[in-house]
Each structure stands twice: as structure tokens, then as C-alpha cells.
PyMOL Python script that loads the backbone (N, CA, C, O; Angstrom):
from pymol import cmd

cmd.read_pdbstr("""\
ATOM      1  N   MET A   1      -6.379  -1.754  16.642  1.00  0.00           N
ATOM      2  CA  MET A   1      -5.612  -2.172  15.481  1.00  0.00           C
ATOM      3  C   MET A   1      -4.196  -1.636  15.568  1.00  0.00           C
ATOM      4  O   MET A   1      -3.950  -0.575  16.141  1.00  0.00           O
ATOM      5  N   ALA A   2      -3.300  -2.361  15.008  1.00  0.00           N
ATOM      6  CA  ALA A   2      -1.893  -1.960  15.008  1.00  0.00           C
ATOM      7  C   ALA A   2      -1.648  -0.916  13.922  1.00  0.00           C
ATOM      8  O   ALA A   2      -2.386  -0.817  12.942  1.00  0.00           O
ATOM      9  N   MET A   3      -0.588  -0.145  14.134  1.00  0.00           N
ATOM     10  CA  MET A   3      -0.196   0.851  13.146  1.00  0.00           C
ATOM     11  C   MET A   3       1.240   0.542  12.730  1.00  0.00           C
ATOM     12  O   MET A   3       2.055   0.123  13.551  1.00  0.00           O
ATOM     13  N   LEU A   4       1.538   0.748  11.462  1.00  0.00           N
ATOM     14  CA  LEU A   4       2.853   0.436  10.910  1.00  0.00           C
ATOM     15  C   LEU A   4       3.391   1.665  10.197  1.00  0.00           C
ATOM     16  O   LEU A   4       2.683   2.286   9.404  1.00  0.00           O
ATOM     17  N   THR A   5       4.635   2.016  10.474  1.00  0.00           N
ATOM     18  CA  THR A   5       5.300   3.108   9.778  1.00  0.00           C
ATOM     19  C   THR A   5       6.413   2.516   8.931  1.00  0.00           C
ATOM     20  O   THR A   5       7.217   1.724   9.422  1.00  0.00           O
ATOM     21  N   VAL A   6       6.463   2.892   7.678  1.00  0.00           N
ATOM     22  CA  VAL A   6       7.520   2.419   6.780  1.00  0.00           C
ATOM     23  C   VAL A   6       8.425   3.607   6.485  1.00  0.00           C
ATOM     24  O   VAL A   6       7.979   4.598   5.907  1.00  0.00           O
ATOM     25  N   ARG A   7       9.658   3.517   6.866  1.00  0.00           N
ATOM     26  CA  ARG A   7      10.612   4.607   6.668  1.00  0.00           C
ATOM     27  C   ARG A   7      11.475   4.339   5.438  1.00  0.00           C
ATOM     28  O   ARG A   7      11.646   3.199   5.007  1.00  0.00           O
ATOM     29  N   ASN A   8      12.007   5.419   4.892  1.00  0.00           N
ATOM     30  CA  ASN A   8      12.959   5.356   3.778  1.00  0.00           C
ATOM     31  C   ASN A   8      12.390   4.658   2.545  1.00  0.00           C
ATOM     32  O   ASN A   8      13.109   3.955   1.833  1.00  0.00           O
ATOM     33  N   LEU A   9      11.104   4.855   2.300  1.00  0.00           N
ATOM     34  CA  LEU A   9      10.473   4.323   1.102  1.00  0.00           C
ATOM     35  C   LEU A   9      10.890   5.201  -0.079  1.00  0.00           C
ATOM     36  O   LEU A   9      10.681   6.413  -0.033  1.00  0.00           O
ATOM     37  N   PRO A  10      11.462   4.635  -1.118  1.00  0.00           N
ATOM     38  CA  PRO A  10      11.893   5.448  -2.256  1.00  0.00           C
ATOM     39  C   PRO A  10      10.716   6.224  -2.861  1.00  0.00           C
ATOM     40  O   PRO A  10       9.587   5.734  -2.909  1.00  0.00           O
ATOM     41  N   ASP A  11      11.007   7.435  -3.317  1.00  0.00           N
ATOM     42  CA  ASP A  11       9.959   8.296  -3.879  1.00  0.00           C
ATOM     43  C   ASP A  11       9.227   7.624  -5.036  1.00  0.00           C
ATOM     44  O   ASP A  11       8.007   7.748  -5.149  1.00  0.00           O
ATOM     45  N   ASP A  12       9.956   6.915  -5.896  1.00  0.00           N
ATOM     46  CA  ASP A  12       9.301   6.282  -7.037  1.00  0.00           C
ATOM     47  C   ASP A  12       8.357   5.160  -6.600  1.00  0.00           C
ATOM     48  O   ASP A  12       7.330   4.935  -7.240  1.00  0.00           O
ATOM     49  N   MET A  13       8.694   4.461  -5.525  1.00  0.00           N
ATOM     50  CA  MET A  13       7.817   3.411  -5.011  1.00  0.00           C
ATOM     51  C   MET A  13       6.561   4.031  -4.400  1.00  0.00           C
ATOM     52  O   MET A  13       5.453   3.534  -4.603  1.00  0.00           O
ATOM     53  N   HIS A  14       6.741   5.107  -3.660  1.00  0.00           N
ATOM     54  CA  HIS A  14       5.589   5.798  -3.065  1.00  0.00           C
ATOM     55  C   HIS A  14       4.657   6.303  -4.165  1.00  0.00           C
ATOM     56  O   HIS A  14       3.437   6.168  -4.065  1.00  0.00           O
ATOM     57  N   ARG A  15       5.232   6.877  -5.198  1.00  0.00           N
ATOM     58  CA  ARG A  15       4.452   7.379  -6.328  1.00  0.00           C
ATOM     59  C   ARG A  15       3.682   6.233  -6.999  1.00  0.00           C
ATOM     60  O   ARG A  15       2.506   6.385  -7.332  1.00  0.00           O
ATOM     61  N   ALA A  16       4.343   5.100  -7.194  1.00  0.00           N
ATOM     62  CA  ALA A  16       3.696   3.941  -7.820  1.00  0.00           C
ATOM     63  C   ALA A  16       2.544   3.422  -6.953  1.00  0.00           C
ATOM     64  O   ALA A  16       1.500   3.038  -7.480  1.00  0.00           O
ATOM     65  N   LEU A  17       2.724   3.410  -5.652  1.00  0.00           N
ATOM     66  CA  LEU A  17       1.657   2.974  -4.750  1.00  0.00           C
ATOM     67  C   LEU A  17       0.478   3.934  -4.810  1.00  0.00           C
ATOM     68  O   LEU A  17      -0.677   3.508  -4.802  1.00  0.00           O
ATOM     69  N   ARG A  18       0.771   5.233  -4.870  1.00  0.00           N
ATOM     70  CA  ARG A  18      -0.281   6.246  -4.973  1.00  0.00           C
ATOM     71  C   ARG A  18      -1.071   6.100  -6.268  1.00  0.00           C
ATOM     72  O   ARG A  18      -2.300   6.166  -6.264  1.00  0.00           O
ATOM     73  N   VAL A  19      -0.361   5.900  -7.373  1.00  0.00           N
ATOM     74  CA  VAL A  19      -1.011   5.742  -8.676  1.00  0.00           C
ATOM     75  C   VAL A  19      -1.860   4.474  -8.698  1.00  0.00           C
ATOM     76  O   VAL A  19      -3.006   4.491  -9.146  1.00  0.00           O
ATOM     77  N   ARG A  20      -1.289   3.384  -8.211  1.00  0.00           N
ATOM     78  CA  ARG A  20      -2.027   2.114  -8.188  1.00  0.00           C
ATOM     79  C   ARG A  20      -3.310   2.242  -7.371  1.00  0.00           C
ATOM     80  O   ARG A  20      -4.367   1.773  -7.793  1.00  0.00           O
ATOM     81  N   ALA A  21      -3.220   2.869  -6.214  1.00  0.00           N
ATOM     82  CA  ALA A  21      -4.398   3.052  -5.365  1.00  0.00           C
ATOM     83  C   ALA A  21      -5.440   3.913  -6.073  1.00  0.00           C
ATOM     84  O   ALA A  21      -6.629   3.596  -6.050  1.00  0.00           O
ATOM     85  N   ALA A  22      -5.000   4.992  -6.697  1.00  0.00           N
ATOM     86  CA  ALA A  22      -5.927   5.882  -7.404  1.00  0.00           C
ATOM     87  C   ALA A  22      -6.635   5.154  -8.539  1.00  0.00           C
ATOM     88  O   ALA A  22      -7.821   5.381  -8.776  1.00  0.00           O
ATOM     89  N   GLN A  23      -5.926   4.289  -9.236  1.00  0.00           N
ATOM     90  CA  GLN A  23      -6.521   3.524 -10.329  1.00  0.00           C
ATOM     91  C   GLN A  23      -7.637   2.603  -9.828  1.00  0.00           C
ATOM     92  O   GLN A  23      -8.561   2.269 -10.569  1.00  0.00           O
ATOM     93  N   HIS A  24      -7.534   2.203  -8.568  1.00  0.00           N
ATOM     94  CA  HIS A  24      -8.552   1.338  -7.977  1.00  0.00           C
ATOM     95  C   HIS A  24      -9.570   2.135  -7.158  1.00  0.00           C
ATOM     96  O   HIS A  24     -10.448   1.555  -6.519  1.00  0.00           O
ATOM     97  N   GLY A  25      -9.448   3.462  -7.180  1.00  0.00           N
ATOM     98  CA  GLY A  25     -10.389   4.302  -6.455  1.00  0.00           C
ATOM     99  C   GLY A  25     -10.191   4.294  -4.954  1.00  0.00           C
ATOM    100  O   GLY A  25     -11.141   4.508  -4.201  1.00  0.00           O
ATOM    101  N   HIS A  26      -8.960   4.048  -4.507  1.00  0.00           N
ATOM    102  CA  HIS A  26      -8.661   3.964  -3.082  1.00  0.00           C
ATOM    103  C   HIS A  26      -7.637   5.016  -2.682  1.00  0.00           C
ATOM    104  O   HIS A  26      -6.960   5.605  -3.525  1.00  0.00           O
ATOM    105  N   SER A  27      -7.541   5.237  -1.382  1.00  0.00           N
ATOM    106  CA  SER A  27      -6.452   6.043  -0.858  1.00  0.00           C
ATOM    107  C   SER A  27      -5.184   5.201  -0.890  1.00  0.00           C
ATOM    108  O   SER A  27      -5.245   3.978  -1.018  1.00  0.00           O
ATOM    109  N   THR A  28      -4.052   5.852  -0.774  1.00  0.00           N
ATOM    110  CA  THR A  28      -2.783   5.115  -0.732  1.00  0.00           C
ATOM    111  C   THR A  28      -2.776   4.144   0.437  1.00  0.00           C
ATOM    112  O   THR A  28      -2.341   3.001   0.294  1.00  0.00           O
ATOM    113  N   GLU A  29      -3.250   4.589   1.583  1.00  0.00           N
ATOM    114  CA  GLU A  29      -3.265   3.733   2.771  1.00  0.00           C
ATOM    115  C   GLU A  29      -4.106   2.480   2.537  1.00  0.00           C
ATOM    116  O   GLU A  29      -3.684   1.376   2.878  1.00  0.00           O
ATOM    117  N   THR A  30      -5.279   2.647   1.963  1.00  0.00           N
ATOM    118  CA  THR A  30      -6.140   1.496   1.685  1.00  0.00           C
ATOM    119  C   THR A  30      -5.490   0.570   0.664  1.00  0.00           C
ATOM    120  O   THR A  30      -5.558  -0.652   0.797  1.00  0.00           O
ATOM    121  N   GLY A  31      -4.860   1.151  -0.354  1.00  0.00           N
ATOM    122  CA  GLY A  31      -4.186   0.345  -1.362  1.00  0.00           C
ATOM    123  C   GLY A  31      -3.067  -0.489  -0.782  1.00  0.00           C
ATOM    124  O   GLY A  31      -2.927  -1.668  -1.108  1.00  0.00           O
ATOM    125  N   VAL A  32      -2.268   0.119   0.079  1.00  0.00           N
ATOM    126  CA  VAL A  32      -1.163  -0.607   0.717  1.00  0.00           C
ATOM    127  C   VAL A  32      -1.716  -1.692   1.634  1.00  0.00           C
ATOM    128  O   VAL A  32      -1.172  -2.794   1.697  1.00  0.00           O
ATOM    129  N   ARG A  33      -2.790  -1.383   2.341  1.00  0.00           N
ATOM    130  CA  ARG A  33      -3.405  -2.383   3.222  1.00  0.00           C
ATOM    131  C   ARG A  33      -3.871  -3.591   2.411  1.00  0.00           C
ATOM    132  O   ARG A  33      -3.709  -4.732   2.843  1.00  0.00           O
ATOM    133  N   GLU A  34      -4.449  -3.341   1.235  1.00  0.00           N
ATOM    134  CA  GLU A  34      -4.898  -4.455   0.376  1.00  0.00           C
ATOM    135  C   GLU A  34      -3.706  -5.275  -0.138  1.00  0.00           C
ATOM    136  O   GLU A  34      -3.777  -6.502  -0.189  1.00  0.00           O
ATOM    137  N   ILE A  35      -2.622  -4.605  -0.516  1.00  0.00           N
ATOM    138  CA  ILE A  35      -1.424  -5.321  -0.965  1.00  0.00           C
ATOM    139  C   ILE A  35      -0.884  -6.209   0.155  1.00  0.00           C
ATOM    140  O   ILE A  35      -0.533  -7.365  -0.082  1.00  0.00           O
ATOM    141  N   LEU A  36      -0.819  -5.673   1.367  1.00  0.00           N
ATOM    142  CA  LEU A  36      -0.311  -6.446   2.498  1.00  0.00           C
ATOM    143  C   LEU A  36      -1.246  -7.611   2.842  1.00  0.00           C
ATOM    144  O   LEU A  36      -0.783  -8.709   3.150  1.00  0.00           O
ATOM    145  N   ALA A  37      -2.543  -7.375   2.790  1.00  0.00           N
ATOM    146  CA  ALA A  37      -3.498  -8.450   3.083  1.00  0.00           C
ATOM    147  C   ALA A  37      -3.356  -9.573   2.074  1.00  0.00           C
ATOM    148  O   ALA A  37      -3.398 -10.749   2.434  1.00  0.00           O
ATOM    149  N   ASP A  38      -3.187  -9.208   0.803  1.00  0.00           N
ATOM    150  CA  ASP A  38      -3.017 -10.222  -0.248  1.00  0.00           C
ATOM    151  C   ASP A  38      -1.713 -10.990  -0.036  1.00  0.00           C
ATOM    152  O   ASP A  38      -1.684 -12.211  -0.189  1.00  0.00           O
ATOM    153  N   ALA A  39      -0.643 -10.293   0.312  1.00  0.00           N
ATOM    154  CA  ALA A  39       0.659 -10.936   0.509  1.00  0.00           C
ATOM    155  C   ALA A  39       0.670 -11.862   1.714  1.00  0.00           C
ATOM    156  O   ALA A  39       1.433 -12.827   1.755  1.00  0.00           O
ATOM    157  N   CYS A  40      -0.171 -11.572   2.688  1.00  0.00           N
ATOM    158  CA  CYS A  40      -0.161 -12.355   3.927  1.00  0.00           C
ATOM    159  C   CYS A  40      -1.251 -13.410   4.006  1.00  0.00           C
ATOM    160  O   CYS A  40      -1.294 -14.189   4.959  1.00  0.00           O
ATOM    161  N   SER A  41      -2.131 -13.442   3.012  1.00  0.00           N
ATOM    162  CA  SER A  41      -3.217 -14.425   3.055  1.00  0.00           C
ATOM    163  C   SER A  41      -2.699 -15.798   2.646  1.00  0.00           C
ATOM    164  O   SER A  41      -1.815 -15.906   1.796  1.00  0.00           O
ATOM    165  N   PRO A  42      -3.251 -16.846   3.251  1.00  0.00           N
ATOM    166  CA  PRO A  42      -2.820 -18.192   2.896  1.00  0.00           C
ATOM    167  C   PRO A  42      -3.175 -18.507   1.444  1.00  0.00           C
ATOM    168  O   PRO A  42      -4.204 -18.061   0.935  1.00  0.00           O
ATOM    169  N   ARG A  43      -2.340 -19.257   0.806  1.00  0.00           N
ATOM    170  CA  ARG A  43      -2.532 -19.600  -0.625  1.00  0.00           C
ATOM    171  C   ARG A  43      -3.163 -20.945  -0.756  1.00  0.00           C
ATOM    172  O   ARG A  43      -3.405 -21.408  -1.871  1.00  0.00           O
TER     173      ARG A  43
END
""", "prot")
cmd.dss("prot")
cmd.show_as("cartoon", "prot")
cmd.util.cbc("prot")
cmd.orient("prot")
């Protein structure tokens, strides 16, 4: 599997991603992966 590094992510965005993931019972990494999968899935 590929790995992706995102640099210069604003602190408030990182915090929001962490909170969103926690609300869904996921790690930040899993939450971001789900957001990316949703954004890239065909509509």
C-alpha cells in the first residue's frame, strides 16, 4: 500500500480531524482515510 505525508497542515485542521475521528471511534489516520475514500469514490 502507498503512504502519503501531508505537510504544513494547519493546527486547527489537524485538531478538527482528530475530533471528528474520535467522534466516530476511529484513529485520526483511519478517519482521514475514510474522508479520502469518500472524496475519491465515484458518485
